[in-house]
C-alpha positions in Angstrom: 40.2 46.3 -113.9 40.5 49.2 -116.3 43.7 51.1 -115.5 42.6 53.9 -117.9 39.8 55.1 -115.7 40.2 57.7 -113.0 38.8 56.9 -109.6 36.9 59.5 -107.7 37.3 59.6 -104.0 34.4 61.7 -102.8 36.2 65.0 -103.0 39.4 63.7 -101.4 42.6 65.4 -102.6 44.4 62.0 -102.5 42.9 61.4 -105.9 44.0 58.5 -107.7 45.2 58.2 -111.2 45.6 55.4 -113.6 48.6 53.0 -113.3 50.6 51.3 -115.9 50.3 47.6 -115.1 50.6 45.5 -118.3 47.5 43.6 -119.4 49.4 40.3 -119.1 49.7 40.8 -115.4 45.9 41.2 -114.8 45.0 37.5 -114.8 48.1 36.3 -113.0 47.8 35.9 -109.2 51.1 35.5 -107.4 49.6 35.3 -103.9 46.4 35.3 -101.9 47.6 38.5 -100.2 50.2 41.1 -101.2 51.3 43.1 -98.2 52.8 46.6 -98.8 55.3 47.4 -96.1 57.6 45.2 -94.0 57.0 47.0 -90.7 55.3 45.6 -87.7 51.8 45.8 -89.2 52.8 44.0 -92.4 54.9 41.4 -90.7 52.3 40.5 -88.1 49.5 40.4 -90.7 51.6 38.0 -92.8 52.1 35.7 -89.8 48.4 35.6 -89.1 47.5 34.9 -92.7 50.2 32.3 -93.1 49.0 30.5 -90.0 45.6 30.3 -91.6 47.0 28.8 -94.7 47.1 31.7 -97.1 50.0 32.5 -99.4 51.4 36.0 -98.8 54.0 38.2 -100.5 55.5 41.3 -98.9 57.0 44.2 -100.8 59.1 46.8 -99.0 60.6 50.0 -100.5 63.5 50.1 -98.1 66.3 47.5 -98.2 65.6 46.4 -94.7 62.6 45.2 -92.7 61.2 47.2 -89.8 59.7 50.4 -91.2 60.0 53.1 -88.6 61.7 50.6 -86.2 65.2 51.4 -87.3 68.4 50.7 -85.3 71.5 52.6 -86.5 73.8 49.6 -86.2 76.7 51.5 -87.8 76.8 54.2 -85.0 78.5 53.8 -81.6 76.1 52.2 -79.2 73.7 51.2 -82.0 71.0 53.8 -81.1 67.4 53.6 -82.3 66.0 56.1 -84.6 62.4 55.0 -84.2 60.2 52.5 -82.3 62.1 53.1 -79.1 60.0 52.4 -76.1 57.8 49.3 -75.2 54.9 50.5 -73.1 53.7 48.4 -70.2 50.4 48.0 -72.0 52.0 46.5 -75.1 50.4 43.1 -74.7 50.7 41.9 -78.4 54.3 43.0 -78.7 55.4 41.4 -75.5 53.7 38.1 -76.5 55.5 38.2 -79.8 58.8 39.0 -78.2 58.4 36.1 -75.8 57.4 33.7 -78.6 60.4 34.7 -80.7 62.8 34.8 -77.7 63.5 38.5 -78.3 64.7 40.0 -75.0 63.0 43.0 -73.5 65.0 45.0 -70.9 64.0 47.7 -68.5 65.0 51.3 -69.0 64.7 53.8 -71.8 67.3 52.3 -74.0 69.5 53.8 -76.7 67.0 55.8 -78.6 65.7 58.5 -76.4 67.9 58.5 -73.3 66.2 59.5 -70.1 63.1 60.7 -71.9 61.0 60.2 -68.8 63.2 62.3 -66.6 61.2 64.6 -64.4 63.8 67.3 -64.6 66.3 68.8 -67.1 68.9 71.5 -67.5 67.1 74.4 -69.2 68.3 76.7 -72.0 65.7 79.4 -72.7 66.4 82.3 -75.0 70.1 81.4 -74.9 70.4 81.4 -71.1 71.2 78.3 -69.2 69.2 77.8 -66.0 69.4 75.1 -63.4 65.9 73.6 -62.7 66.0 74.8 -59.1 66.5 78.4 -60.3 63.7 78.4 -62.9 60.8 79.7 -60.6 62.7 82.9 -59.8 64.7 83.4 -63.0 64.3 86.8 -64.7 63.7 85.1 -68.0 60.7 83.1 -66.7 57.8 85.0 -68.2 55.1 82.5 -67.2 52.1 83.8 -65.2 52.1 83.5 -61.4 50.2 80.2 -61.4 52.8 78.7 -63.8 56.1 80.1 -62.7 57.0 77.2 -60.4 56.4 74.6 -63.2 59.3 73.6 -65.4 58.8 74.1 -69.1 58.9 70.4 -69.8 56.1 69.9 -67.2 53.7 72.5 -68.5 51.8 70.1 -70.7 51.3 67.7 -67.8 50.1 70.6 -65.6 47.3 71.4 -68.1 46.5 67.8 -68.9 44.0 67.8 -66.0 41.9 70.2 -68.0 41.5 67.8 -70.9 38.5 65.6 -71.3 39.1 62.4 -69.4 38.4 59.3 -71.6 37.0 56.2 -69.8 39.2 53.9 -71.9 41.8 54.4 -74.7 39.2 53.5 -77.4 36.6 56.0 -76.1 37.9 58.6 -78.5 36.1 56.7 -81.3 32.7 57.9 -80.1 33.3 61.3 -78.5 31.2 64.4 -79.2 32.4 66.6 -82.1 32.4 69.5 -79.7 35.3 67.9 -77.8 37.4 67.7 -81.0 39.0 71.1 -80.6 42.6 72.1 -81.0 45.1 71.6 -78.2 45.7 75.4 -78.5 42.1 76.1 -77.8 42.0 73.6 -74.9 45.0 75.3 -73.3 43.5 78.7 -73.7 40.3 77.5 -72.1 42.4 76.1 -69.2 44.0 79.5 -68.6 47.5 78.8 -70.1 49.5 81.9 -70.8 50.9 82.7 -74.2 54.4 82.0 -72.9 53.3 78.6 -71.6 51.8 77.7 -74.9 55.0 78.8 -76.7 57.1 76.6 -74.4 54.8 73.6 -74.8 54.9 74.0 -78.6 58.8 74.1 -78.6 59.0 70.4 -78.1 55.5 69.2 -79.0 55.3 65.8 -80.6 53.0 67.1 -83.2 52.8 69.6 -86.0 51.5 72.5 -83.9 49.2 73.2 -81.0 46.6 74.5 -83.5 46.8 71.4 -85.7 46.6 68.8 -82.9 43.2 67.8 -81.4 43.0 67.7 -77.7 41.5 64.2 -78.1 45.0 63.0 -79.2 46.4 64.0 -75.8 43.3 62.6 -74.0 43.8 59.3 -75.8 47.5 59.3 -74.9 46.6 59.8 -71.2 44.0 57.1 -71.3 46.5 54.6 -72.8 48.9 55.5 -70.0 46.3 55.0 -67.3 45.3 51.7 -68.8 48.9 50.4 -68.7 50.9 52.4 -66.1 54.4 51.3 -65.3 58.0 51.5 -66.5 58.8 51.2 -70.1 61.1 48.6 -71.6 63.2 48.4 -74.7 64.2 45.7 -77.2 67.6 44.3 -76.4 70.1 45.0 -79.2 67.9 47.6 -80.8 64.3 47.9 -81.9 65.0 46.4 -85.3 65.8 43.1 -83.8 62.1 42.4 -83.3 60.9 42.9 -87.0 64.0 40.9 -88.1 63.0 38.0 -85.9 59.4 38.3 -87.1 60.5 38.3 -90.8 62.8 35.3 -90.2 59.9 33.1 -89.1 57.8 33.8 -92.1 57.6 31.5 -95.1 56.3 34.4 -97.2 58.9 36.0 -99.5 59.9 39.6 -98.7 60.9 41.6 -101.7 63.1 44.5 -100.4 63.9 47.6 -102.5 60.6 47.4 -104.3 59.0 50.8 -104.3 55.3 50.8 -105.0 54.3 53.1 -107.9 50.5 52.4 -108.1 47.8 50.3 -106.6 44.6 49.1 -108.4 41.6 47.2 -107.2 38.9 45.4 -109.2 36.2 42.9 -108.2 38.6 39.9 -108.5 41.7 41.2 -106.9 44.4 43.9 -106.5 47.4 44.8 -108.8 50.4 46.4 -107.2 52.7 48.1 -109.6 56.3 48.3 -108.3 59.6 49.6 -109.7 60.4 46.0 -110.6 57.1 44.9 -112.2 53.5 44.3 -111.3 52.1 41.9 -108.6 48.6 40.4 -108.8 46.9 39.0 -105.7 43.4 38.4 -104.4 43.8 40.9 -101.6 46.2 43.5 -100.5 47.0 45.1 -97.2 48.6 48.6 -97.5 50.6 49.5 -94.3 52.4 52.5 -95.7 52.0 55.7 -93.5 49.4 57.9 -95.0 51.9 60.7 -95.3 53.9 58.6 -97.8 50.8 57.0 -99.4 49.7 60.4 -100.7 52.3 60.1 -103.4 51.1 56.7 -104.7 48.2 56.6 -107.2 45.4 54.3 -106.2 42.7 53.2 -108.6 40.0 51.9 -106.3 36.6 52.9 -104.8 38.1 53.9 -101.4 35.8 54.7 -98.5 35.6 58.6 -98.1 36.9 58.5 -94.6 40.0 56.6 -95.7 40.5 58.9 -98.6 40.2 62.0 -96.4 42.8 60.6 -93.9 45.2 59.7 -96.7 45.1 63.3 -97.8 45.0 65.1 -94.5 46.2 63.0 -91.5 49.1 65.0 -89.8 52.4 63.4 -89.0 55.0 64.7 -86.7 58.2 66.1 -88.3 61.2 65.0 -86.3 64.9 65.3 -87.0 67.7 63.8 -84.8 71.4 64.5 -84.3 73.6 61.7 -82.9 76.8 62.9 -81.3 79.7 61.0 -79.7 81.7 62.6 -76.8 85.3 62.1 -76.0 84.2 61.6 -72.3 80.9 61.5 -70.4 81.2 65.1 -69.2 77.6 65.0 -67.8 78.8 62.7 -65.0 81.1 65.3 -63.5 79.6 68.8 -64.1 76.9 68.4 -61.5 74.0 69.2 -63.9 71.0 67.1 -65.0 71.8 64.8 -67.9 68.9 66.0 -70.1 69.0 69.4 -71.8 65.6 71.0 -72.6 65.7 74.1 -74.8 63.6 76.5 -76.9 66.4 76.5 -79.4 65.1 75.0 -82.7 68.5 73.6 -83.5 68.5 71.4 -80.4 65.0 70.8 -79.0 65.9 68.3 -76.4 69.2 66.6 -75.9 69.4 63.2 -74.2 72.3 61.1 -73.0 72.1 57.8 -74.8 74.8 56.1 -72.8 78.1 56.4 -71.1 80.0 53.5 -72.7 80.3 54.7 -75.4 79.4 58.3 -74.5 76.6 59.3 -76.9 74.1 62.1 -77.1 71.0 62.6 -79.2 69.4 66.0 -80.0 65.7 65.6 -80.9 64.0 68.6 -82.6 60.5 68.6 -84.0 58.2 70.8 -86.1 59.8 74.1 -87.2 63.2 72.9 -85.7 63.0 69.7 -87.8 62.3 71.9 -90.9 65.3 74.1 -90.1 67.7 71.1 -89.9 66.3 69.6 -93.0 66.9 72.6 -95.2 70.4 73.4 -93.8 73.6 71.9 -95.2 74.7 69.0 -93.0 78.1 70.6 -92.1 76.5 73.9 -91.2 73.8 72.2 -89.2 76.3 70.0 -87.3 78.4 73.1 -86.4 75.4 75.0 -85.2 74.2 72.1 -83.0 77.6 71.5 -81.4 78.0 75.2 -80.8 74.5 75.4 -79.2 75.2 72.5 -76.9 78.6 73.9 -75.8 77.0 77.3 -75.1 74.3 75.7 -73.0 76.6 73.3 -71.3 80.2 74.6 -71.1 81.6 71.2 -69.9 80.9 69.9 -73.4 83.4 72.3 -75.0 85.7 70.6 -77.5 84.3 67.1 -76.6 81.6 66.5 -79.2 81.6 65.0 -82.6 78.7 64.7 -85.0 78.0 61.1 -86.0 74.8 61.4 -88.0 71.9 63.7 -88.8 68.7 61.7 -89.3 65.3 62.8 -90.4 62.1 60.8 -90.9 60.2 63.3 -93.1 62.8 63.1 -95.9 62.2 59.3 -96.1 59.8 58.7 -99.0 58.6 55.6 -97.2 57.7 57.5 -94.0 57.3 61.3 -94.4 57.1 61.7 -90.7 57.8 59.8 -87.5 54.2 59.1 -86.3 50.6 60.4 -86.8 48.4 62.3 -84.4 44.7 63.1 -84.5 44.3 66.5 -86.2 41.9 69.1 -85.0 38.4 68.2 -86.2 39.6 64.8 -87.6 38.5 62.4 -84.8 35.2 61.3 -86.4 36.8 60.7 -89.8 39.8 58.9 -88.3 37.5 56.8 -86.2 35.5 55.8 -89.3 38.7 55.0 -91.1 39.8 52.6 -88.3 36.5 50.8 -88.7 36.7 50.5 -92.4 36.8 46.9 -93.9 37.9 46.8 -97.5 36.7 44.5 -100.2 40.0 43.6 -101.8 42.2 46.5 -100.7 42.7 46.8 -97.0 44.7 49.3 -94.9 46.7 49.0 -91.7 49.4 50.8 -89.7 49.9 52.6 -86.4 47.6 55.4 -87.8 44.6 53.0 -87.9 44.7 51.6 -84.4 41.8 52.1 -82.0 43.1 51.3 -78.5 46.9 51.4 -78.8 49.7 53.7 -79.8 53.2 53.3 -81.2 54.5 49.8 -81.9 51.5 48.1 -80.3 49.2 50.2 -82.6 50.9 48.8 -85.7 50.4 45.3 -84.5 46.8 45.9 -83.5 45.9 47.2 -86.9 47.8 44.5 -88.8 45.9 41.8 -86.9 42.6 43.5 -87.6 43.3 43.7 -91.4 44.4 40.1 -91.5 41.2 39.0 -89.7 39.1 41.0 -92.1 40.5 39.1 -95.0 40.1 35.7 -93.3 36.4 36.5 -92.4 35.7 37.6 -96.0 36.0 34.0 -97.3 
């Protein structure tokens, strides 16, 4: 491998520059496979490869395993910041949990609260509205066919107008004409401007214009394929990757930030902050939003290169608050607060013992929190909750502000199919590398979330095993 040459990625802006691996490292192979990232995809790939007799080595930039499964063990109630809910269709995850004796429990758990609640206390334009009063409220500016629908249910109302996929993986072969923006799909379905504004307030995506309607259609197909109540990981989502890591023989080198990746005909060299690692193969499980900052010297498939450069990731920021008492039990109002206030987004009750709340804001709201001084942001959040819910007055304390997009190892909470990107992403999920392979929840075909990471990790491991 010649680290001095510049790789050309068929016009992709994720262009890759030369690295700085010393020549003495080129001929030394430390492992059959080096795995970049100790999240679910990387840990599961390592287990599969180990079981087949290959020697693996895992490098992880954080000083913990789990990736975007992260339990905040130092906060009251140990809430989860990512990887919260176990869907009923998570077959691989449930099998792993059963094998490792990791307990799954029913209910939404400590990460999102009653995220599936069909109702919520509303705060629109600074006015608090009980859900029963929404249809006739003077600040309800929806059209006549929408007025009776709560803001949090508007997306579900219009989901019937989306293309119905026959199976979760059917998005891989859809017609390009269906790969239009969610905004355009809503317009075609007759959604008012106010409905679109309210849907976008708490959209798990960058924007209505940037998200493909196929992303929503895939999500609905996944739900139909595995309907039923969600579960959570007892003790916090991070307990699962910790158990997966504990069973591995492969070394996991924490706190090793990857600086460059290079591929040649004989193997892969991964340059880290603590030296170079040489292996016959590599699996890169880093989210593409973070991988954009890492130089890669390799002949990458154009679809992979395009997705590294352009795949959108949801920006999400959280505020964790403790309460001196569970005031939501006695004020006669719904536990969940749904707002169009960018400081708050949605506010969930995480638990009553100890009393904890989580404010979850996305997109522009996440950007607002991220560029505001923590003390000022905390004061604005508490004041906004107290204004929307007077029973909270004087009872809240900010415990932690948390953001995924500021993490250099994540740069967002999860991906979505961008408008016009379905064909390129489908091609990327089918890509089989020569020496350098890719995995992660962004490259799954039939799953989402935690199950998606496991699906893609297994596929990457099997590709290496089948290559001989």
